[in-house]
N, C-alpha and C positions, 0 to 999 in steps of 0.2 A: 909766434906761438898761436896755435889754433884756439878758437873760442870754445867754451864749454857748450854742449848741446842744450837746446831748450827742452826742458822736461815739464810735463804736466803732473801735478800731484793733487790727488783728490783725497780729502779728509773728511771722515764722518765723525763728528763729535759725539760724545756720550749723550748730550742733550743739544738739540738745535738742528739747524739745516746743514747739509754738506757744503763744503767750500772746495773749489778747484783753484789752484794757483799755478802760475807758470814761473819757472826759475832757470837760471843757467849756473847755479851754485855748484854743480857737480861735474867732474870731468867726464864721467861715463854713467850710463844707466845702472851698471852694476855697483858703482861706488855710491850712487843714490840709494839703491835698495839696501846696501850694507848700513849706511848711516841712518836711514829711516828705520830699519829693523832694530838697530841699537837703541835709538831714541824711543822707539815704541816699547821695547823690552824693559828699558830702565826708567821709563816715564820722565824723560828729560825734555827740556825745552830746546827747540831749534829755531834759528833765525834764517829766514829765506829772503833773498833779494828778489823782488817781484819783477817780472819781465812783461813789458807791454809793447806792442809793435810801434806805436807812434809817440811815445812819451819818454822824454829823456830823464825825467824824474819819476822813476817807477815805484819807489818806496820799499818797505820791508814788512814782513809778517813774522811775528813770534808765535810759535805753536807749542803749547804745553801738551806733550803726548800723554800725560796723566789723564787728560780729558778727551782723548781720541779713541774711538772704538774700532776704526778700520782706516787703512791707508791704501791707496792705489797709485802707482806711478807708471808713466808711459812716455815715450819720446814724443816731442812736438810733431815729428813727421808721421806719427802713427795715425791709424784711421780714426781713433776716437777712444772714448772711455771703455769700450768693450775689449780693447786690445792691450790693456795694461797688465801689470802684475799686482795682485793684492798682497798685502803684508798682514 
């Protein structure tokens, strides 16, 4: 079974500094966009398993989308933050 792609998710909270996290929680970019749109629209909390290149114990992030003003997602192989999709 192939591994999920590594995706980068940029979050801009209503207050505070933006946060970028890397995760392999979604099977495709489209499924990530759908899940993030739903969480954003419904102000739900999502749990992300964090991906780090050299750390076996990467940890988790809980994001309450009631406190998020903007979201951007792009594949890990993408050129950078300017090549993603804003939600």
